[in-house]
C-alpha positions as CSV (number, residue, x, y, z in Angstrom):
1,M,0.0,-0.3,-0.1
2,L,1.0,3.5,-1.0
3,N,0.6,6.7,1.3
4,I,-0.8,9.8,-0.6
5,E,-2.0,13.2,1.7
6,F,-4.5,15.9,0.2
7,L,-4.2,19.2,1.0
8,S,-7.6,21.0,0.7
9,A,-8.0,24.3,-0.3
10,D,-9.0,25.0,3.3
11,G,-6.3,23.5,4.7
12,T,-7.3,20.3,5.9
13,R,-5.0,17.4,5.6
14,T,-5.9,13.7,4.8
15,K,-3.5,11.3,4.6
16,V,-5.0,7.9,2.9
17,T,-3.5,4.5,1.7
18,A,-3.9,3.5,-1.8
19,Q,-3.1,0.7,-4.1
20,E,-0.3,0.7,-6.4
21,G,-1.8,1.1,-9.8
22,A,-4.5,2.9,-9.1
23,R,-5.4,5.9,-10.4
24,L,-4.8,9.4,-8.3
25,L,-7.9,10.7,-9.6
26,E,-9.9,7.8,-7.8
27,V,-8.0,7.5,-4.9
28,A,-9.1,11.2,-4.4
29,Q,-12.6,11.0,-4.8
30,N,-12.5,7.9,-2.6
31,A,-11.4,10.3,0.1
32,G,-13.9,12.7,-0.6
33,M,-11.7,14.7,-2.7
34,P,-14.0,17.8,-4.9
35,L,-12.7,16.6,-7.7
36,E,-15.5,15.5,-10.5
37,G,-13.4,13.8,-13.1
38,T,-16.3,14.4,-15.7
39,C,-15.2,12.5,-18.1
40,E,-14.1,9.7,-15.9
41,G,-10.4,9.5,-16.8
42,Q,-10.8,10.0,-20.9
43,M,-8.8,13.2,-20.5
44,A,-11.8,15.5,-22.1
45,C,-12.1,17.6,-19.2
46,S,-10.1,19.5,-16.9
47,T,-12.7,18.9,-13.9
48,C,-9.7,16.5,-12.0
49,H,-7.3,19.2,-12.1
50,V,-4.7,18.9,-9.0
51,L,-1.7,20.8,-8.0
52,I,1.1,18.2,-7.1
53,A,4.0,19.3,-4.6
54,P,7.2,20.4,-6.2
55,D,9.6,18.0,-4.8
56,W,6.9,15.3,-6.1
57,F,6.1,16.9,-9.5
58,E,9.3,15.7,-10.9
59,K,8.7,12.6,-9.7
60,L,6.1,11.8,-12.2
61,P,5.9,10.9,-16.0
62,A,6.0,14.1,-18.4
63,A,2.3,14.8,-19.2
64,S,1.3,14.0,-22.5
65,G,0.4,16.7,-25.3
66,E,-3.3,16.3,-24.8
67,E,-2.9,16.2,-21.1
68,E,-1.5,19.9,-21.6
69,D,-4.1,20.8,-23.7
70,M,-6.9,20.0,-21.0
71,L,-4.7,22.2,-18.4
72,D,-5.1,25.1,-20.4
73,L,-8.7,24.8,-20.1
74,A,-8.4,24.5,-16.0
75,A,-8.7,27.4,-13.4
76,G,-5.7,28.0,-11.2
77,V,-3.3,26.3,-13.2
78,Q,0.4,26.8,-12.0
79,R,3.9,24.7,-12.6
80,T,3.0,21.5,-11.0
81,S,-0.3,21.2,-12.0
82,R,-1.8,17.4,-13.2
83,L,-4.7,16.0,-14.3
84,S,-5.3,13.2,-11.4
85,C,-6.7,11.2,-13.8
86,Q,-3.8,10.7,-15.8
87,I,-1.8,9.9,-12.6
88,T,-1.4,5.7,-12.4
89,L,0.3,5.4,-8.5
90,T,3.7,3.5,-8.1
91,A,6.0,2.7,-5.4
92,A,8.0,5.6,-6.2
93,L,4.9,7.7,-5.5
94,D,4.7,6.7,-1.8
95,G,4.2,9.7,-0.1
96,M,2.9,12.1,-2.6
97,R,1.7,15.3,-1.5
98,V,-1.7,16.5,-3.4
99,K,-3.0,20.0,-3.2
100,I,-6.7,20.5,-4.6
101,P,-7.1,24.2,-6.0
102,A,-9.5,26.2,-4.5
103,V,-11.5,26.3,-7.7
104,A,-12.4,22.8,-7.5
105,H,-15.7,21.7,-7.2
106,D,-17.8,18.4,-7.8
107,M,-21.1,18.8,-8.3
108,Q,-21.8,15.5,-7.6
109,I,-21.6,15.6,-4.0
110,G,-22.9,19.6,-3.8
């Protein structure tokens, strides 16, 4: 099991465990994070946009051109922005810290 820490916009820290091979979007949603993931990981939206802690960002594989295009549509994009649906958790990401942008809102949970 891998350890992932989410930091919500209000400063709340949520530590969860996840299986290697899981997508970060699903882990975040299961932890109650407000990530909608409207397109269900098909990279047709940017509603799963997250900010990866800088020291972890470099450990991720580079974003594809398609992901970069979708990030252009996300609000509050920063240098360490990624789409959580495109991050598959590996042992190298054990302990990763992920911030939920203040503009995140999941219409499915209110």
